C-alpha positions as CSV (number, residue, x, y, z in Angstrom):
1,M,90.0,59.3,91.7
2,I,91.3,62.4,93.4
3,V,89.4,64.1,96.1
4,S,87.3,67.0,94.9
5,Q,88.7,70.5,94.5
6,S,86.4,72.0,97.1
7,I,87.8,69.6,99.7
8,N,91.3,70.5,98.7
9,S,90.7,74.3,99.1
10,V,89.1,73.8,102.4
11,A,92.1,71.8,103.7
12,K,94.5,74.4,102.3
13,R,92.6,77.1,104.0
14,A,92.7,75.3,107.4
15,A,96.4,74.7,106.8
16,V,97.0,78.4,106.3
17,V,95.1,79.2,109.4
18,I,97.1,76.7,111.5
19,L,100.6,77.8,110.0
20,F,99.8,81.5,110.5
21,A,98.7,80.8,114.0
22,A,101.7,78.8,115.0
23,V,104.1,81.6,113.7
24,C,102.1,84.5,115.3
25,A,101.5,82.8,118.6
26,M,104.9,81.7,119.6
27,P,105.5,81.9,123.3
28,V,107.6,84.7,124.7
29,L,110.4,83.3,126.7
30,R,113.4,85.5,127.3
31,A,116.1,85.5,129.9
32,Q,116.4,88.4,132.2
33,V,119.1,91.0,131.2
34,N,120.6,93.9,133.0
35,P,119.6,96.9,130.8
36,S,122.6,98.9,131.8
37,S,125.1,96.3,130.8
38,D,123.5,94.3,127.8
39,S,125.2,95.3,124.6
40,N,122.0,94.2,122.6
41,Y,119.8,96.5,124.5
42,S,117.9,97.9,121.5
43,S,114.7,97.4,119.6
44,A,116.6,96.0,116.6
45,A,117.7,93.0,118.8
46,N,114.5,92.8,120.9
47,A,111.3,94.6,120.2
48,F,110.5,94.8,124.0
49,Y,113.4,97.2,124.3
50,G,111.7,99.7,122.1
51,S,108.5,101.9,122.2
52,V,106.3,104.2,120.3
53,T,107.0,107.7,121.4
54,V,103.6,109.4,121.9
55,Q,104.3,112.5,124.0
56,P,106.3,115.5,122.8
57,V,108.9,117.2,125.0
58,T,107.6,119.7,127.5
59,D,109.5,122.2,129.8
60,E,107.8,120.9,132.9
61,E,109.3,117.9,134.7
62,L,107.3,114.7,134.4
63,K,106.7,113.1,137.8
64,L,106.7,109.4,137.3
65,S,105.8,106.6,139.8
66,L,106.4,102.9,139.1
67,D,102.7,102.4,138.4
68,D,102.7,105.3,135.8
69,A,105.9,103.8,134.2
70,V,104.3,100.4,133.9
71,R,101.1,102.0,132.5
72,R,102.9,103.9,129.9
73,G,105.0,100.9,129.0
74,L,101.9,98.7,128.4
75,D,100.5,101.6,126.2
76,T,103.6,102.1,124.1
77,N,106.0,99.2,124.1
78,L,106.9,98.1,120.7
79,G,107.1,94.3,121.4
80,L,103.5,94.4,123.0
81,K,102.2,96.3,120.0
82,Q,103.5,93.6,117.6
83,A,101.8,90.9,119.8
84,E,98.6,92.8,119.8
85,Y,98.8,93.2,116.0
86,S,99.3,89.4,115.7
87,E,96.3,88.7,117.8
88,K,94.1,90.9,115.5
89,N,95.6,89.0,112.5
90,L,94.7,85.7,114.1
91,R,91.2,87.0,114.9
92,G,90.8,87.7,111.2
93,Q,91.9,84.2,110.4
94,Y,89.4,82.9,112.9
95,N,86.6,84.8,111.3
96,Q,87.6,83.3,107.9
97,A,87.3,79.9,109.4
98,V,83.8,80.7,110.8
99,Q,82.7,81.8,107.4
100,Q,83.2,78.1,106.2
101,F,80.2,77.2,108.3
102,L,78.0,80.2,107.4
103,P,76.0,80.5,104.3
104,T,77.4,82.5,101.4
105,I,74.6,84.7,100.0
106,S,75.1,86.9,97.0
107,L,72.8,89.0,94.7
108,V,74.1,89.5,91.1
109,G,72.6,91.8,88.6
110,D,73.8,92.8,85.1
111,A,72.5,94.5,82.0
112,G,74.1,94.6,78.6
113,Y,73.9,94.7,74.9
114,H,74.4,91.3,73.4
115,M,75.1,90.0,69.8
116,Y,74.3,86.4,69.0
117,N,75.5,84.4,65.9
118,L,72.6,82.1,65.3
119,E,74.4,80.0,62.8
120,A,77.1,79.2,65.4
121,L,74.5,78.3,67.8
122,G,73.1,75.7,65.4
123,F,70.3,77.8,63.7
124,G,71.8,77.9,60.4
125,P,70.4,77.9,56.7
126,S,70.0,74.0,56.7
127,L,67.7,74.3,59.7
128,V,65.8,77.1,58.1
129,A,65.4,75.0,54.9
130,K,63.8,72.3,57.1
131,V,61.5,74.8,58.8
132,L,60.4,76.6,55.6
133,P,57.8,74.1,54.5
134,I,55.8,74.6,57.7
135,L,55.8,78.3,57.3
136,P,52.8,80.1,55.7
137,P,53.0,80.3,51.9
138,G,54.7,83.3,50.4
139,T,57.0,83.8,53.5
140,D,60.1,85.7,52.4
141,I,63.2,84.7,54.3
142,S,65.7,86.2,52.0
143,G,66.5,89.1,54.2
144,F,66.8,87.1,57.4
145,S,70.0,87.7,59.2
146,F,71.7,85.1,61.3
147,I,73.4,87.8,63.4
148,T,71.0,89.2,65.9
149,R,71.2,91.8,68.6
150,A,69.3,92.1,72.0
151,E,69.4,93.9,75.3
152,V,69.6,91.5,78.1
153,T,68.9,92.4,81.8
154,E,69.5,89.6,84.4
155,G,69.3,89.2,88.2
156,Q,70.2,86.3,90.3
157,F,70.0,85.6,94.1
158,K,72.6,82.9,95.0
159,Y,72.9,80.8,98.1
160,E,75.8,78.4,99.1
161,Q,76.5,76.6,102.4
162,T,78.7,73.6,103.5
163,L,76.6,71.4,105.7
164,F,79.3,69.0,106.7
165,S,83.0,68.8,106.1
166,G,85.7,67.2,108.2
167,P,88.5,69.5,107.2
168,V,86.3,72.5,107.8
169,I,85.3,71.4,111.3
170,A,88.9,70.7,112.3
171,G,90.2,73.9,110.6
172,F,87.6,75.7,112.7
173,K,89.0,74.1,115.9
174,A,92.5,74.9,114.8
175,A,91.6,78.6,114.2
176,G,90.1,78.8,117.7
177,A,93.2,77.3,119.3
178,G,95.4,79.6,117.3
179,M,93.4,82.7,118.4
180,R,93.7,81.5,122.0
181,A,97.3,81.0,121.6
182,A,97.7,84.5,120.2
183,Y,95.8,85.9,123.2
184,F,98.2,84.2,125.7
185,A,101.2,85.2,123.7
186,K,99.9,88.8,124.0
187,M,99.4,88.3,127.8
188,S,102.9,86.9,128.1
189,A,104.2,90.0,126.1
190,R,102.4,92.2,128.8
191,G,104.2,90.3,131.5
192,E,107.5,90.9,129.6
193,V,106.8,94.7,129.5
194,V,106.0,94.9,133.1
195,Q,109.3,93.1,134.0
196,Q,111.3,95.3,131.6
197,V,109.8,98.6,132.8
198,A,109.9,97.7,136.5
199,S,113.5,96.5,136.1
200,A,114.5,99.7,134.3
201,Y,112.7,101.8,137.0
202,L,114.3,99.9,139.8
203,R,117.8,100.4,138.2
204,A,117.0,104.2,138.0
205,I,116.1,104.2,141.7
206,A,119.2,102.4,142.6
207,A,121.2,104.8,140.5
208,A,119.5,107.8,142.2
209,S,120.3,106.3,145.6
210,A,124.0,105.9,144.6
211,V,124.0,109.6,143.5
212,E,122.6,110.6,146.9
213,N,125.1,108.5,148.8
214,A,128.0,109.9,146.6
215,R,126.8,113.5,147.2
216,A,126.5,112.9,150.9
217,L,130.1,111.5,151.1
218,E,131.4,114.2,148.9
219,E,130.0,116.8,151.2
220,S,131.3,115.0,154.3
221,D,134.8,114.7,152.6
222,R,134.6,118.5,151.7
223,V,134.0,119.4,155.3
224,S,136.9,117.0,156.5
225,Y,139.2,118.6,153.8
226,N,138.3,122.0,155.0
227,N,139.0,121.2,158.6
228,A,142.3,119.6,157.6
229,H,143.3,122.7,155.6
230,E,142.5,125.0,158.5
231,A,144.3,122.8,160.8
232,H,147.3,122.8,158.6
233,V,147.3,126.5,158.2
234,A,147.0,126.8,162.1
235,G,150.0,124.5,162.4
236,T,148.2,121.8,164.3
237,A,148.1,119.2,161.5
238,A,150.7,118.0,159.1
239,N,150.6,118.7,155.3
240,L,150.1,114.9,154.7
241,D,146.8,115.0,156.5
242,E,145.6,117.9,154.3
243,L,146.8,116.0,151.2
244,R,145.0,112.9,152.3
245,A,141.8,114.8,152.9
246,R,142.0,116.4,149.5
247,V,142.6,113.1,147.6
248,Q,139.6,111.6,149.4
249,Y,137.5,114.6,148.6
250,Q,138.4,114.5,144.9
251,T,137.9,110.7,144.8
252,E,134.3,111.2,146.0
253,Q,133.8,113.9,143.4
254,Q,134.7,111.4,140.8
255,A,132.4,108.8,142.2
256,R,129.6,111.5,142.3
257,I,130.2,112.5,138.7
258,Q,130.1,108.8,137.6
259,A,127.0,108.2,139.6
260,E,125.2,111.1,138.1
261,N,126.3,110.1,134.7
262,G,125.0,106.5,135.3
263,L,121.7,107.9,136.6
264,Q,121.1,110.0,133.4
265,K,121.9,107.0,131.2
266,D,119.5,104.8,133.2
267,L,116.7,107.5,133.0
268,I,117.2,107.6,129.2
269,L,116.7,103.8,129.0
270,L,113.6,104.0,131.2
271,K,112.2,106.8,128.9
272,R,113.0,104.5,125.9
273,E,111.0,101.8,127.5
274,I,107.8,103.8,128.2
275,G,107.5,105.9,125.1
276,V,108.8,109.1,126.6
277,D,111.0,111.4,124.5
278,P,114.7,111.0,125.7
279,G,114.9,114.9,126.1
280,Q,112.0,115.0,128.5
281,K,113.0,115.7,132.1
282,I,111.4,113.2,134.5
283,V,111.5,112.8,138.3
284,L,111.0,109.4,140.0
285,T,108.5,109.7,142.8
286,D,108.9,106.2,144.2
287,R,111.7,105.2,146.5
288,A,113.4,101.8,146.4
289,P,110.7,99.4,147.8
290,Y,111.7,96.8,150.5
291,S,109.6,94.1,152.1
292,E,109.9,90.5,152.9
293,L,107.9,87.9,151.1
294,A,105.8,85.2,152.8
295,A,107.4,81.8,152.7
296,Q,106.4,79.7,149.7
297,T,107.2,76.1,148.7
298,P,108.1,75.2,145.1
299,E,105.0,73.1,144.9
300,E,102.7,76.1,145.7
301,V,104.4,78.4,143.2
302,R,104.5,75.7,140.6
303,A,100.8,75.1,140.9
304,I,100.1,78.8,140.4
305,A,102.5,78.9,137.5
306,Y,100.7,76.1,135.7
307,K,97.5,78.0,136.1
308,N,98.7,81.4,135.2
309,R,101.8,81.2,133.0
310,Q,100.7,82.7,129.7
311,D,103.6,80.9,127.8
312,Y,102.4,77.7,129.2
313,Q,98.8,78.3,128.1
314,N,100.1,79.5,124.7
315,L,102.0,76.3,124.0
316,T,99.1,74.3,125.3
317,N,96.9,75.9,122.7
318,Q,99.5,75.5,120.1
319,A,99.4,71.7,120.8
320,L,95.7,71.7,120.5
321,E,96.0,73.6,117.2
322,L,98.4,71.1,115.8
323,K,96.1,68.3,117.0
324,A,93.3,69.9,115.1
325,A,95.5,70.2,112.0
326,H,96.2,66.4,112.2
327,Q,92.4,65.8,112.5
328,A,91.8,68.0,109.5
329,Y,94.1,66.0,107.2
330,R,92.5,62.8,108.6
331,A,89.1,64.1,107.9
332,Q,89.8,64.6,104.2
333,R,88.8,60.9,103.9
334,L,85.2,61.9,105.1
335,P,82.5,62.9,102.7
336,T,81.5,66.5,102.2
337,L,77.9,67.6,102.0
338,S,76.9,71.0,100.5
339,F,74.0,72.9,99.3
340,K,73.7,75.3,96.5
341,G,70.9,77.1,94.9
342,F,69.9,80.3,93.0
343,Y,66.8,82.1,91.7
344,G,67.1,84.4,88.8
345,V,65.0,86.6,86.3
346,T,66.2,87.4,82.8
347,E,64.7,89.9,80.5
348,V,65.6,90.0,76.7
349,A,64.7,93.0,74.5
350,S,62.2,94.2,77.0
351,I,60.4,91.0,77.0
352,G,60.0,89.5,80.4
353,S,60.6,85.8,81.0
354,H,59.5,83.3,83.8
355,G,62.0,83.2,86.7
356,N,64.4,80.3,86.8
357,F,65.9,78.6,89.8
358,A,68.0,75.7,90.9
359,A,68.5,73.8,94.2
360,T,71.3,71.3,94.4
361,G,72.4,69.1,97.2
362,E,75.9,67.7,96.7
363,L,77.6,64.8,98.4
364,K,81.2,64.1,97.5
365,F,83.3,61.0,98.5
366,P,87.0,60.9,98.2
367,I,87.8,57.6,96.6
368,F,91.6,57.3,96.5
369,R,94.5,59.7,97.2
370,E,96.1,57.5,99.9
371,A,99.8,58.4,99.5
372,S,99.2,62.1,99.8
373,L,96.8,61.8,102.7
374,R,99.2,59.5,104.6
375,G,102.0,62.0,104.0
376,D,99.9,64.9,105.2
377,I,98.7,62.9,108.3
378,D,102.2,61.8,109.3
379,A,103.7,65.3,108.9
380,A,100.9,66.7,111.0
381,H,101.3,64.1,113.6
382,A,105.1,64.8,113.8
383,Q,104.4,68.5,114.4
384,W,101.8,67.6,117.0
385,D,104.2,65.2,118.8
386,S,106.8,68.0,118.8
387,A,104.6,70.4,120.4
388,E,103.7,67.9,123.1
389,A,107.3,67.3,123.7
390,Q,107.9,71.1,124.0
391,L,105.0,71.3,126.5
392,S,106.5,68.5,128.5
393,D,109.8,70.3,128.6
394,L,108.2,73.6,129.5
395,R,106.7,72.0,132.6
396,V,110.1,70.9,133.7
397,K,111.5,74.4,132.8
398,I,108.8,76.1,134.8
399,D,109.7,73.9,137.8
400,Q,113.3,74.8,137.4
401,Q,112.6,78.6,137.0
402,V,110.4,78.5,140.2
403,R,113.0,76.8,142.3
404,S,115.7,79.0,140.9
405,A,113.7,82.1,141.7
406,L,112.9,81.0,145.2
407,L,116.6,80.3,145.8
408,D,117.5,83.8,144.4
409,V,114.9,85.5,146.6
410,A,116.1,83.8,149.7
411,A,119.8,84.4,148.9
412,D,119.2,88.1,147.9
413,K,117.3,88.7,151.2
414,K,120.2,87.5,153.2
415,L,122.5,89.6,151.2
416,V,120.3,92.7,151.8
417,D,120.4,91.9,155.6
418,V,124.2,91.6,155.5
419,A,124.6,94.8,153.5
420,Q,122.3,96.8,155.8
421,S,124.3,95.6,158.8
422,N,127.5,96.5,157.0
423,V,126.3,100.1,156.5
424,E,125.3,100.4,160.2
425,L,128.7,99.1,161.2
426,A,130.6,101.3,158.8
427,T,128.5,104.4,159.9
428,R,129.4,103.7,163.6
429,A,133.1,103.1,162.6
430,L,133.2,106.4,160.7
431,S,131.6,108.2,163.7
432,D,134.1,106.8,166.1
433,E,137.0,107.6,163.9
434,T,135.8,111.2,163.3
435,D,135.6,111.6,167.1
436,R,139.2,110.3,167.4
437,V,140.6,112.5,164.7
438,N,138.9,115.6,166.2
439,A,140.3,114.6,169.7
440,G,143.8,114.4,168.1
441,V,144.3,110.7,168.9
442,D,144.5,109.5,165.3
443,D,145.7,111.1,162.1
444,T,143.5,111.2,158.9
445,L,144.5,107.9,157.4
446,P,142.2,105.7,159.5
447,L,139.4,108.3,158.8
448,V,139.9,108.0,155.1
449,D,139.8,104.2,155.3
450,A,136.5,104.5,157.4
451,Q,134.9,106.8,154.7
452,A,135.9,104.4,152.0
453,S,134.4,101.5,153.9
454,L,131.1,103.4,154.3
455,S,131.0,104.3,150.7
456,T,131.5,100.6,149.7
457,A,129.0,99.4,152.3
458,Q,126.3,101.9,150.9
459,N,126.9,101.0,147.3
460,N,126.7,97.3,148.2
461,F,123.4,97.9,150.1
462,V,121.9,99.7,147.1
463,E,123.0,97.0,144.7
464,S,121.8,94.2,147.0
465,L,118.4,95.9,147.4
466,Y,118.1,96.3,143.6
467,R,118.9,92.7,143.0
468,Y,116.5,91.5,145.8
469,N,113.7,93.4,144.0
470,L,114.7,91.9,140.7
471,S,114.6,88.5,142.2
472,K,111.1,89.1,143.5
473,L,109.9,90.3,140.1
474,A,111.5,87.2,138.5
475,L,109.6,84.9,141.0
476,A,106.3,86.7,140.2
477,R,107.1,86.2,136.4
478,A,107.9,82.6,137.0
479,A,104.5,82.2,138.7
480,G,102.7,84.0,135.8
481,I,101.3,86.8,138.0
482,L,103.7,89.6,137.5
483,E,101.2,92.0,135.9
484,Q,98.6,91.5,138.5
485,Q,100.8,91.3,141.6
486,Y,104.0,93.1,141.0
487,R,103.0,95.7,143.7
488,D,102.6,93.0,146.3
489,Y,105.9,91.3,145.4
490,L,107.7,94.7,145.7
491,G,106.0,95.5,148.9
492,R,104.5,98.9,147.6
């Protein structure tokens, strides 16, 4: 015998919930990219690179802090919106699973004009001939019609509830795990948004610092060029010194133009991240943050990550979900107990009738469908084992990411210190060389070299500070606390 249709339908509904949850609640695990250099930096390749534009262009400049940018990103990011929609869909699936435990109550009423063929119902001439002897003498039935018509009004109150079903119970557990997985997928998406927006904001800050440095060096070279030109006109300097000063001045002009162009492109990418129209003028109000992190061991950060990483919690719930699916298939061997009942009143041709009702308890036992059941159970168990294997791999991956992030933070901190020292040394060297040139001890060639060295040192410092801040963001992301503590990690 084949298991009853009701058990099959319950199992299918549970399987739909499980499959839908697994698809919608996939963990968000993406490598960090540099927005300014990635060729796939578009919403077509990654939804987290897009946003929903909600604010029209205005003539006023929009003052934007890092906190404002993060808030706007969380409100408008396309990838996060999709994760939120998936969670809503899973919540709907969860409510459908809950309904399997709740009673189904309905009220049905109808009224209509009915035509009956009494002969087709068994009340034909032969039956009339048998009944005729018991009728009063002289009864004329020659005009009796076997086609009759009547107005029928009917109302029914129906009640149905599943009292026990193994697949329903397991499906309910799977739906709950799927909904929790969707929630953690959404929270992981929020961390992705914070990282993308903060990285884009820091990149724009670094670009703005590069513009400031380029403008300062350009102004310094302009003054040097003017001095060299006046000295050449006065006959106290050679034409070669003026040419060198002019070449250096124009070189810094090129660097300044390129830096300004890079800044505008980085601002456009930032606006794309946070739902601001590309034509809107914005002003970044925060400077590049700089602070040292307290020393942390890999074991400390890993313990925090296991507790707070949303992708880890997501995959954990997916494993629980697939475990419940496995239990749902195994539970198809269990009996199903349900209750059905109704109460109704029918009125025919304005003649009332006594109410009718039914109350039925139903107990169904699956007898034999072993091949199909074993196939379903084995397939579900394989998916469960796969999820457990992925979870084990993710634990190792979290350990790897934590250790790598700590190494990057430590290395980038040293690079910042070295870059800062180089800026100080290059500044002193330029000052000394300027004094030597003004005193007539050296020509302009060493001065040009000193200016180039300072420009390189300043650019290296800006880039090192940017990478150091990115490393701290990556460490906070690896620990699963980026959204809550990105301010602390950046030292703001």
